[in-house]
C-alpha positions in Angstrom: 0.0 0.0 0.0 2.9 2.3 0.7 4.3 1.6 -2.7 1.0 2.5 -4.3 1.0 5.8 -2.3 4.5 6.7 -3.5 3.6 6.0 -7.1 0.3 8.0 -6.8 2.4 11.0 -5.9 3.9 10.8 -9.4 0.7 12.1 -10.8 1.8 15.6 -9.6 4.9 15.5 -11.8 4.6 17.7 -15.0 5.8 14.9 -17.3 3.5 12.1 -16.3 0.4 14.3 -15.8 0.9 16.1 -19.1 1.2 12.9 -21.0 -2.0 11.5 -19.4 -3.9 14.7 -20.0 -2.8 14.6 -23.7 -4.0 11.0 -24.0 -7.4 11.9 -22.5 -7.8 15.0 -24.7 -7.2 12.9 -27.8 -9.9 10.5 -26.8 -7.7 7.6 -26.2 -8.8 7.4 -22.6 -12.3 6.3 -23.6 -12.3 2.6 -23.2 -14.6 0.6 -25.3 -17.7 -1.2 -24.0 -17.7 -4.9 -24.3 -21.1 -5.8 -25.8 -20.4 -9.5 -25.9 -17.9 -12.1 -25.1 -16.9 -14.2 -22.1 -17.0 -12.7 -18.6 -13.3 -13.6 -18.0 -10.7 -12.7 -20.6 -7.9 -15.4 -21.0 -4.5 -13.8 -20.3 -2.4 -15.9 -22.8 -2.9 -17.7 -26.1 -3.5 -21.4 -26.1 -0.5 -23.7 -26.2 0.1 -26.4 -28.8 -0.5 -29.9 -27.4 2.7 -31.9 -26.8 2.1 -34.3 -29.7 1.2 -31.8 -32.2 4.7 -31.2 -33.4 5.0 -34.7 -34.9 3.0 -33.5 -37.8 4.8 -31.4 -40.4 2.0 -29.1 -41.2 1.4 -28.6 -37.5 5.1 -27.9 -36.9 5.1 -25.3 -39.7 2.1 -23.6 -38.1 3.8 -23.6 -34.7 6.9 -22.0 -36.3 4.7 -19.4 -37.9 3.0 -18.8 -34.6 6.4 -18.3 -32.8 7.7 -15.9 -35.5 4.4 -14.0 -35.3 4.7 -13.7 -31.5 8.3 -12.6 -31.8 7.4 -9.8 -34.2 4.6 -8.7 -31.9 7.1 -8.4 -29.0 9.3 -6.3 -31.2 6.4 -3.9 -31.8 6.0 -4.8 -35.5 2.5 -5.3 -37.0 1.9 -8.7 -38.4 0.9 -8.7 -42.1 -0.9 -12.0 -41.8 -3.4 -10.8 -39.3 -6.8 -11.3 -40.7 -9.0 -11.0 -37.6 -10.0 -7.5 -36.3 -9.2 -6.8 -32.7 -11.9 -7.9 -30.3 -11.2 -4.8 -28.2 -10.0 -2.0 -30.6 -10.2 0.8 -28.1 -8.9 -1.2 -25.1 -6.1 0.8 -23.5 -3.1 -0.7 -21.7 -3.0 -0.2 -18.0 -0.1 2.2 -18.2 -2.2 4.6 -20.2 -4.7 4.9 -17.4 -2.8 3.8 -14.3 0.5 5.6 -14.2 1.1 4.3 -10.6 0.9 0.6 -11.4 3.9 -1.6 -11.0 6.1 -2.6 -14.0 3.9 -0.7 -16.4 6.9 0.8 -18.1 8.8 -2.5 -18.4 5.9 -4.6 -19.8 5.0 -3.8 -23.4 1.4 -3.9 -24.6 0.9 -6.9 -26.9 -2.0 -6.6 -29.3 -1.2 -9.4 -31.7 -3.4 -12.2 -33.0 -1.2 -15.0 -34.4 -4.0 -16.9 -36.1 -7.7 -16.7 -36.6 -8.2 -19.2 -33.7 -5.8 -17.5 -31.3 -7.0 -15.0 -28.7 -6.0 -11.5 -27.8 -2.4 -11.4 -26.5 -2.0 -9.5 -23.3 1.0 -8.6 -21.2 2.1 -11.1 -18.5 0.3 -10.8 -15.2 -2.6 -8.7 -16.6 -6.3 -9.1 -17.1 -9.4 -7.3 -18.3 -12.2 -6.0 -16.1 -15.5 -4.4 -17.0 -17.0 -1.8 -14.6 -20.6 -0.6 -14.6 -22.5 2.3 -13.1 -26.2 2.6 -12.1 -27.3 3.7 -15.6 -25.6 0.5 -17.0 -22.9 2.4 -18.8 -19.7 0.5 -18.7 -16.0 0.6 -19.5 -13.5 -2.2 -20.1 -9.9 -1.7 -18.8 -6.8 -3.8 -19.0 -5.2 -3.9 -15.5 -2.2 -5.6 -13.8 -2.9 -8.6 -11.7 -2.1 -6.9 -8.4 -4.5 -4.0 -8.9 -6.8 -3.2 -5.9 -10.3 -1.8 -5.6 -8.9 1.6 -4.5 -6.7 1.7 -7.6 -9.8 1.1 -9.8 -11.7 3.8 -8.1 -8.8 6.3 -8.4 -8.7 5.4 -12.1 -12.3 6.4 -12.8 -12.2 9.4 -10.4 -9.4 10.8 -12.5 -10.8 9.8 -15.9 -14.3 11.2 -15.2 -13.0 14.3 -13.3 -15.0 13.3 -10.2 -14.5 14.9 -6.8 -12.5 12.4 -4.7 -14.2 12.5 -1.3 -12.9 9.0 -0.4 -16.4 7.6 -0.7 -16.1 6.0 -4.2 -16.4 2.3 -3.9 -16.3 -0.8 -6.1 -19.1 -3.3 -5.6 -19.4 -7.0 -6.4 -22.8 -7.7 -7.9 -23.9 -11.3 -8.3 -27.3 -11.1 -10.1 -27.8 -14.8 -10.4 -27.7 -15.0 -6.6 -29.4 -11.7 -5.9 -26.6 -10.5 -3.6 -24.1 -7.7 -3.5 -21.2 -6.5 -1.3 -18.6 -3.8 -1.0 -15.2 -4.8 -2.3 -12.7 -3.6 0.3 -10.2 -1.0 -0.9 -7.2 -3.4 -0.4 -8.7 -6.4 -2.1 -7.4 -7.7 -5.5 -10.0 -7.1 -8.1 -8.8 -9.8 -10.5 -8.8 -12.3 -7.6 -12.5 -11.4 -6.8 -13.3 -11.8 -10.5 -11.6 -15.2 -10.7 -14.1 -16.6 -8.3 -17.0 -16.0 -10.6 -18.6 -18.8 -12.7 -18.1 -18.5 -16.4 -21.9 -18.5 -17.1 -22.9 -16.3 -14.1 -24.2 -12.8 -14.5 -21.6 -11.1 -12.3 -20.6 -7.4 -12.5 -18.4 -4.8 -10.9 -20.2 -1.5 -10.0 -18.6 1.9 -9.4 -20.5 4.3 -7.2 -20.4 6.1 -3.9 -20.9 4.6 -0.5 -20.9 7.2 2.2 -21.3 4.6 4.9 -18.2 2.6 4.0 -16.1 3.8 7.0 -18.7 5.8 8.9 -18.6 3.3 11.8 -15.1 4.6 12.6 -16.5 8.1 13.0 -19.8 7.2 14.8 -19.5 3.7 16.2 -22.5 4.1 18.5 -24.8 4.6 15.5 -23.8 1.2 14.1 -23.6 -0.9 17.3 -26.7 -0.7 19.5 -25.8 -1.3 23.1 -28.2 -4.1 23.6 -26.5 -6.1 20.8 -22.9 -5.8 22.0 -20.9 -7.4 24.8 -17.3 -6.3 25.4 -14.9 -7.9 27.8 -11.2 -8.2 28.2 -9.2 -10.5 30.4 -7.1 -7.6 31.7 -9.7 -4.9 32.1 -13.0 -6.7 32.6 -15.9 -4.8 31.1 -14.9 -2.0 28.8 -16.5 1.3 28.0 -18.9 1.0 25.1 -17.4 4.1 23.4 -14.2 2.1 23.0 -16.0 -0.5 20.9 -14.0 0.0 17.7 -10.7 -0.5 19.5 -11.9 -3.8 20.8 -12.6 -5.0 17.3 -9.1 -4.0 16.2 -7.3 -5.3 19.3 -6.9 -9.1 19.1 -6.5 -9.4 22.9 -10.2 -8.3 23.5 -13.2 -10.4 22.8 -16.2 -8.3 21.5 -19.4 -10.2 20.9 -22.5 -9.4 18.8 -25.7 -11.2 19.8 -29.4 -11.1 19.0 -32.2 -12.8 17.1 -32.0 -13.5 13.4 -34.2 -15.4 10.9 -32.3 -18.3 9.3 -33.2 -20.4 6.2 -32.1 -24.0 6.4 -30.6 -25.8 3.5 -33.1 -27.4 1.1 -36.1 -25.8 2.9 -38.3 -22.8 2.0 -39.2 -21.9 5.6 -37.3 -19.5 7.8 -36.8 -20.0 11.5 -35.8 -17.6 14.2 -32.7 -18.4 16.3 -30.5 -16.5 18.8 -27.2 -15.9 17.1 -23.8 -15.1 18.6 -20.9 -13.6 16.5 -17.4 -14.1 17.8 -13.9 -13.9 16.4 -14.0 -17.7 15.7 -17.2 -17.4 13.7 -21.0 -17.2 13.8 -23.0 -19.5 16.1 -26.7 -20.1 17.0 -28.2 -21.4 20.1 -30.4 -24.4 20.1 -31.8 -23.6 23.5 -33.3 -20.1 23.7 -30.7 -17.4 24.4 -28.2 -19.7 26.1 -24.6 -19.0 25.3 -23.2 -22.1 26.9 -20.8 -24.0 24.6 -23.0 -27.1 24.6 -25.9 -25.2 23.3 -24.1 -23.2 20.6 -23.9 -24.7 17.1 -21.5 -23.5 14.4 -23.1 -21.6 11.5 -20.4 -19.9 9.4 -16.8 -18.6 9.4 -15.2 -15.7 7.6 -11.6 -16.7 6.9 -12.6 -18.0 3.4 -16.0 -16.3 3.0 -17.6 -12.8 2.6 -20.8 -11.2 3.8 -23.3 -10.0 1.2 -26.5 -8.0 1.2 -29.6 -9.6 -0.2 -31.0 -7.3 -2.9 -34.6 -8.7 -2.9 -34.8 -10.8 0.2 -38.6 -11.3 0.1 -39.0 -11.8 -3.6 -35.9 -13.9 -4.3 -35.5 -15.9 -1.1 -38.9 -15.7 0.6 -37.5 -13.9 3.6 -39.9 -12.6 6.3 -38.4 -9.0 5.9 -36.4 -7.0 3.4 -33.3 -6.8 5.6 -31.6 -10.0 4.5 -27.9 -10.8 4.2 -25.8 -13.9 3.8 -22.3 -15.4 4.1 -20.9 -16.9 0.9 -17.7 -19.0 0.6 -15.2 -17.2 -1.7 -14.7 -20.2 -4.0 -18.4 -21.0 -4.5 -20.9 -19.5 -6.8 -23.8 -21.8 -6.0 -26.9 -20.7 -4.2 -27.0 -23.9 -2.0 -23.7 -22.8 -0.3 -25.2 -19.5 0.9 -25.9 -19.1 4.7 -29.0 -17.0 4.4 -29.9 -14.7 7.3 -32.5 -12.0 7.9 -32.9 -9.2 10.5 -36.0 -7.4 11.7 -34.8 -3.9 10.8 -32.0 -2.0 8.9 -30.0 -1.1 12.0 -29.8 -4.7 13.2 -28.7 -5.8 9.7 -26.1 -3.1 9.5 -24.7 -4.0 12.9 -24.2 -7.7 11.9 -22.6 -6.9 8.5 -20.3 -4.2 10.0 -19.1 -6.5 12.8 -18.5 -9.3 10.3 -16.3 -7.0 8.1 -14.3 -6.0 11.2 -13.8 -9.6 12.4 -12.6 -10.6 8.9 -10.3 -7.7 8.0 -9.6 -6.1 11.4 -6.8 -3.5 11.4 -6.7 -3.5 7.6 -10.0 -1.7 7.4 -8.7 1.0 9.7 -5.6 1.4 7.5 -7.9 1.7 4.5 -9.8 4.4 6.3 -6.9 6.6 7.4 -4.7 6.2 4.3 -6.4 8.9 2.2 -6.4 11.3 5.1 -2.7 10.7 5.8 -1.9 11.4 2.1 -3.8 14.7 2.4 -1.7 15.7 5.5 1.5 14.9 3.6 0.6 16.9 0.5 2.5 20.1 0.0 1.1 23.4 1.3 -0.6 25.9 -1.0 1.7 28.0 -3.2 2.7 31.5 -2.2 0.5 32.9 -5.0 -2.6 31.2 -3.5 -1.8 32.4 0.0 -1.4 36.0 -1.2 -4.8 36.2 -2.9 -7.0 39.1 -1.6 -10.6 40.2 -2.1 -10.9 43.2 -4.4 -13.8 45.7 -5.0 -14.1 47.0 -8.6 -17.5 48.7 -8.2 -16.1 52.3 -8.0 -13.9 54.3 -10.3 -10.8 52.8 -8.6 -10.2 49.3 -7.3 -9.5 48.7 -3.6 -8.5 45.8 -1.4 -11.3 44.6 0.9 -9.6 44.2 4.3 -12.7 43.6 6.4 -13.4 39.8 6.5 -17.1 40.4 7.1 -17.3 42.7 4.1 -15.4 40.2 2.0 -17.8 37.4 3.0 -20.9 39.5 2.1 -19.4 40.4 -1.3 -18.8 36.7 -2.0 -22.4 35.8 -1.1 -23.7 38.7 -3.2 -21.7 37.5 -6.2 -22.8 34.0 -5.7 -26.5 35.0 -5.8 -26.2 37.6 -8.6 -26.3 35.0 -11.4 -29.9 34.2 -10.5 -31.0 37.8 -11.0 -28.9 38.1 -14.2 -30.5 34.9 -15.7 -34.0 36.3 -14.8 -33.2 39.7 -16.4 -31.9 38.0 -19.6 -35.0 36.0 -19.8 -37.5 38.8 -19.4 -35.5 41.9 -20.5 -37.2 43.7 -17.6 -39.3 42.5 -14.7 -39.9 38.8 -14.3 -43.4 37.5 -14.7 -44.5 34.5 -12.6 -44.4 32.2 -15.6 -41.0 33.4 -16.7 -39.6 33.1 -13.1 -41.0 29.6 -12.8 -39.4 28.6 -16.1 -36.1 29.9 -14.9 -36.4 28.1 -11.6 -37.1 24.8 -13.4 -33.9 25.2 -15.5 -31.9 25.8 -12.3 -32.8 22.7 -10.4 -32.9 20.4 -13.5 -29.2 20.9 -13.9 -28.3 19.9 -10.3 -26.8 16.5 -9.6 -29.1 16.0 -6.6 -32.2 16.3 -8.7 -33.7 13.1 -10.2 -36.7 14.0 -12.2 -39.1 11.1 -12.7 -37.9 8.9 -9.9 -40.4 6.8 -8.0 -40.5 6.4 -4.2 -39.1 2.9 -4.4 -36.3 3.9 -6.8 -35.4 6.8 -4.5 -35.1 4.5 -1.5 -33.0 2.1 -3.5 -30.6 4.8 -4.7 -30.2 6.3 -1.2 -29.6 2.8 0.2 -26.9 2.2 -2.5 -25.1 5.4 -1.4 -25.1 4.4 2.2 -27.7 4.8 5.0 -26.1 7.5 7.1 -27.6 10.8 8.3 -27.9 13.5 5.6 -27.9 11.4 2.4 -30.6 13.0 0.2 -32.0 13.6 -3.2 -34.9 15.7 -4.7 -37.4 14.3 -7.2 -40.7 15.0 -8.8 -43.8 14.0 -6.8 -45.6 11.0 -8.3 -48.9 11.8 -6.6 -48.9 15.5 -7.3 -47.2 16.6 -10.6 -46.9 20.2 -9.5 -44.9 19.5 -6.3 -41.5 18.0 -5.4 -40.3 15.5 -2.8 -37.1 15.6 -0.6 -36.0 12.1 0.2 -33.6 12.1 3.2 -31.9 9.4 5.3 -31.8 9.8 9.1 -31.0 7.1 11.7 -30.8 4.5 8.9 -34.4 5.3 7.8 -35.5 7.1 4.7 -38.1 9.7 5.0 -39.9 11.7 2.3 -40.8 15.4 2.7 -43.3 17.2 0.4 -42.0 20.5 -1.2 -45.1 22.6 -1.9 -45.3 25.6 -4.3 -46.6 28.8 -2.6 -47.8 31.8 -4.6 -47.7 35.2 -3.0 -48.5 38.5 -4.9 -48.1 36.7 -8.2 -44.7 35.2 -7.3 -44.0 31.5 -7.0 -42.1 30.1 -4.0 -41.2 26.7 -2.6 -41.5 25.6 1.0 -41.1 22.6 3.3 -42.9 24.1 6.3 -46.3 25.3 4.8 -44.9 28.6 3.6 -43.2 29.7 6.8 -39.8 29.5 5.1 -39.9 30.3 1.4 -37.4 30.0 -1.4 -37.6 31.3 -5.0 -36.1 28.0 -6.4 -35.1 24.5 -5.2 -31.4 25.4 -5.3 -31.9 28.0 -2.6 -33.9 25.5 -0.6 -31.1 22.9 -0.7 -28.4 25.4 0.1 -30.5 26.6 3.1 -31.0 23.1 4.6 -27.4 22.2 4.0 -26.6 24.9 6.6 -29.7 24.8 8.8 -31.7 21.8 10.0 -35.0 23.7 10.2 -37.9 21.4 10.2 -35.8 18.4 9.0 -34.4 15.8 11.4 -30.8 16.6 10.2 -29.0 18.8 7.7 -28.5 17.8 4.1 -25.0 16.5 3.8 -24.4 14.0 0.9 -26.4 14.1 -2.3 -27.1 11.1 -4.5 -25.8 11.5 -8.0 -25.7 9.1 -10.9 -22.3 8.6 -12.6 -21.8 7.8 -16.3 -18.5 6.2 -17.4 
């Protein structure tokens, strides 16, 4: 990980950054979409069988194949190539990932020695295909040791996204109806190698604000009635030190509570008392007893991962929608899943988070602090940036604004002036209500937090995908009243919906969340206000849900 951090710093050098920028401007950074083909791309051409060289024609073909491969390694184009490239726009990893290892020493091979041979790739490389929520996708050739964080950094740079450390790679197994977060340190090609050849498995790139939120607010993720913390040295520990107990191997935290479980080969679900420890997951065959003779082993995490059930009721007949499971890493069969179901979202989140901590431990904390450490080690702002001052050009002569309060008021005034200018350009005079309404529609339609014709269920799904933490929100059209809007907001791992009503006063149209007590001329003003003030909402607006296109 430290080697990756050092190589990431090379992005700031003029040479490498300039070369990458030139590649992107020329359009070479746009990786082609794989419309068909196998899920896994073979990394080397098939070998000739041992007995094939006894035949003269076969020997000649093998010699031609060797000569063709040698020419390809020398960078010469083969004249006998009759088959078009399966991936004409596929870029080598060094074009997109300047920080990967050995990218400069491993040439990109794009030869096809014969019509039956496959695409030649450099040693220790593979091809992955990444999707977003709108099903846009990109295929990328990557080295074998690339991690999920590397892939996220790749697409953040390529799509000019703001890197707030919440971008995440997800493993989506549609044939099983399950999904999980791929941890930042995990090898992507290793994850992909566990997929079945005929399975509908995908990698998704999107934000997950809750990925490391339990390090910041552990009490929100671990209800006190579900956690028991003890240590041989200190006895009972303070509940606020919960995360330290998960990271410290000398302590023995324990998660316990009731879960619904589905037995193998049966359609019915039964409720048992489960206990989660470092050694694995257990259930009690006698009420809530934790005695060793009453606990039966259910699952372990050394060679398995915890997934979320996408449609627990519909796909697996679960009693609630809060399902999750433990799947062995090397298995892609539904019969190997340990299916579980909680009564609410908070309970499910507690179990999943604890399983992640038990499996990866200190590695998760290192993943969490690494981006913040890199920011601390980044160079300070340049002298030219530190010497910037606020200027006033409204009079005949310019002047420096030395009063901080005056500088702030000028900045706010300039930030709002574009609204008035757009209104004046539209009306060439005073704004009529219809013209003002048209201008307001144009304002919020261009915002990333606005999702026009999104249903209630789709809004809940999108917010859930972005992480159920306080302040995740989006705005959408109301399905029941076409003239109104809805604010969908997450608070305490629950999603609530607030109606935004239009209010007309003296011929002017306003928007309000509190029956007209607080009014806004457009939805952008409304969002900006509640990002700074809680008002009638249970919490401030913090993280908006946005769709990303690759």
